[in-house]
C-alpha positions as a printed NumPy array, in Angstrom:
array([[  5.781,  27.151,  -0.868],
       [  4.486,  25.262,  -3.871],
       [  1.161,  25.901,  -5.591],
       [ -1.284,  23.734,  -7.858],
       [ -4.426,  23.909,  -9.297],
       [ -7.248,  23.398,  -7.756],
       [-10.452,  21.377,  -9.297],
       [-13.832,  23.162,  -9.679],
       [-15.806,  20.14 ,  -8.323],
       [-14.516,  17.085,  -6.122],
       [-16.261,  13.758,  -5.767],
       [-15.52 ,  11.908,  -2.476],
       [-16.837,   7.714,  -2.851],
       [-17.028,   6.198,  -0.316],
       [-15.889,   1.937,  -1.517],
       [-15.758,   0.596,   1.976],
       [-16.824,  -2.844,   2.529],
       [-20.805,  -2.059,   2.134],
       [-20.198,   0.963,   0.02 ],
       [-18.54 ,  -1.664,  -2.434],
       [-20.9  ,  -4.357,  -2.127],
       [-23.719,  -1.713,  -3.012],
       [-22.435,   0.053,  -5.775],
       [-19.596,   2.328,  -4.383],
       [-16.732,   0.252,  -6.165],
       [-18.961,   0.341,  -9.868],
       [-19.931,   4.18 ,  -8.766],
       [-16.21 ,   5.122,  -8.872],
       [-14.967,   3.452, -11.976],
       [-18.518,   5.12 , -13.726],
       [-17.094,   8.479, -12.298],
       [-13.532,   8.334, -12.919],
       [-14.592,   7.795, -17.054],
       [-16.857,  10.509, -16.698],
       [-14.387,  13.266, -15.133],
       [-11.856,  12.484, -17.766],
       [-14.272,  13.955, -20.747],
       [-16.154,  16.496, -18.538],
       [-16.34 ,  20.274, -19.633],
       [-15.661,  21.083, -15.565],
       [-11.883,  20.101, -13.979],
       [-13.142,  17.203, -11.509],
       [-11.258,  15.497,  -9.45 ],
       [-12.351,  11.649,  -7.819],
       [-11.378,  10.301,  -4.888],
       [-11.921,   7.054,  -3.324],
       [-12.179,   6.842,   0.095],
       [-12.319,   3.785,   2.681],
       [-15.418,   4.602,   5.371],
       [-17.406,   7.429,   6.055],
       [-18.597,   5.234,   9.22 ],
       [-22.687,   5.857,   7.745],
       [-22.487,   2.275,   6.478],
       [-26.322,   1.644,   7.437],
       [-26.812,   4.717,   4.371],
       [-24.317,   2.713,   2.277],
       [-23.45 ,   3.929,  -0.838],
       [-22.412,   7.437,   0.429],
       [-20.509,  10.098,  -1.696],
       [-20.033,  13.665,  -1.392],
       [-19.575,  16.486,  -3.674],
       [-17.643,  19.678,  -3.406],
       [-18.092,  22.693,  -3.338],
       [-21.561,  23.135,  -1.347],
       [-20.659,  19.621,   0.362],
       [-23.684,  17.582,  -0.437],
       [-23.729,  14.35 ,   0.85 ],
       [-25.983,  11.424,  -1.192],
       [-27.022,   8.403,   0.713],
       [-28.581,   4.554,  -1.211],
       [-28.128,   6.92 ,  -4.764],
       [-28.246,   6.012,  -8.327],
       [-25.574,   6.815, -10.346],
       [-27.436,   8.861, -12.431],
       [-28.262,  11.049,  -9.541],
       [-23.906,  11.423,  -9.039],
       [-23.767,  12.435, -12.697],
       [-26.667,  14.925, -12.788],
       [-25.164,  17.009, -10.174],
       [-21.569,  16.578, -11.845],
       [-22.987,  18.204, -14.851],
       [-25.143,  21.315, -13.395]])
């Protein structure tokens, strides 16, 4: 069994149709750039649909299992910095 490194933080961003239209796609691009230059080891994943379209855009940050709805990019980046 192989081993691999585990990131300090993981950000899952929904880029399904409603979330993408409401900023999810742009948030993914921004967070991906942010993660490259962050002091912590952060991985950003694009996911298709969380089935929470009424709250679009939606993302989640681990550890802590923090879910954000109708977020602004500023909110997400602040949580990643903390």
